[in-house]
C-alpha positions as semicolon CSV with decimal commas, in nm:
position;residue;x (nm);y (nm);z (nm)
1;M;-1,843;0,842;1,291
2;S;-1,581;0,618;1,108
3;K;-1,214;0,680;1,120
4;K;-1,032;0,786;0,815
5;V;-0,673;0,724;0,734
6;V;-0,499;0,834;0,426
7;I;-0,160;0,658;0,318
8;I;0,090;0,804;0,068
9;G;0,282;0,546;-0,125
10;S;0,215;0,161;-0,186
11;G;0,546;-0,007;-0,070
12;F;0,509;-0,317;0,136
13;S;0,513;-0,151;0,466
14;S;0,242;0,098;0,330
15;L;0,006;-0,195;0,207
16;S;0,066;-0,382;0,508
17;A;-0,037;-0,089;0,747
18;A;-0,361;-0,029;0,534
19;C;-0,442;-0,372;0,568
20;Y;-0,416;-0,394;0,968
21;L;-0,600;-0,067;0,998
22;A;-0,878;-0,181;0,757
23;K;-0,903;-0,490;0,973
24;A;-0,939;-0,269;1,282
25;G;-1,223;-0,069;1,127
26;F;-1,050;0,235;0,968
27;E;-1,153;0,362;0,648
28;V;-0,834;0,362;0,440
29;D;-0,748;0,525;0,130
30;V;-0,413;0,453;-0,035
31;F;-0,235;0,694;-0,299
32;E;0,049;0,615;-0,540
33;K;0,212;0,836;-0,803
34;N;0,316;0,543;-1,028
35;K;0,116;0,305;-1,236
36;T;0,192;0,012;-1,020
37;V;0,210;-0,072;-0,655
38;G;0,496;-0,240;-0,453
39;G;0,692;0,085;-0,407
40;R;1,090;0,011;-0,461
41;A;1,006;-0,373;-0,496
42;R;1,130;-0,488;-0,855
43;Q;1,181;-0,840;-1,006
44;L;1,474;-0,918;-1,210
45;V;1,452;-1,211;-1,476
46;R;1,797;-1,339;-1,610
47;D;1,851;-1,597;-1,860
48;G;1,502;-1,702;-1,835
């Protein structure tokens, strides 16, 4: 029987946890409400 984990949100911490859990043999599902992953991480480009 495999171990299943559901992670809600795809910020850096959530994605890191998902990777470690998958590496440890868990079946991991990550759910995100937005179209992109990364949570609150953003990129700002100025004068460039």
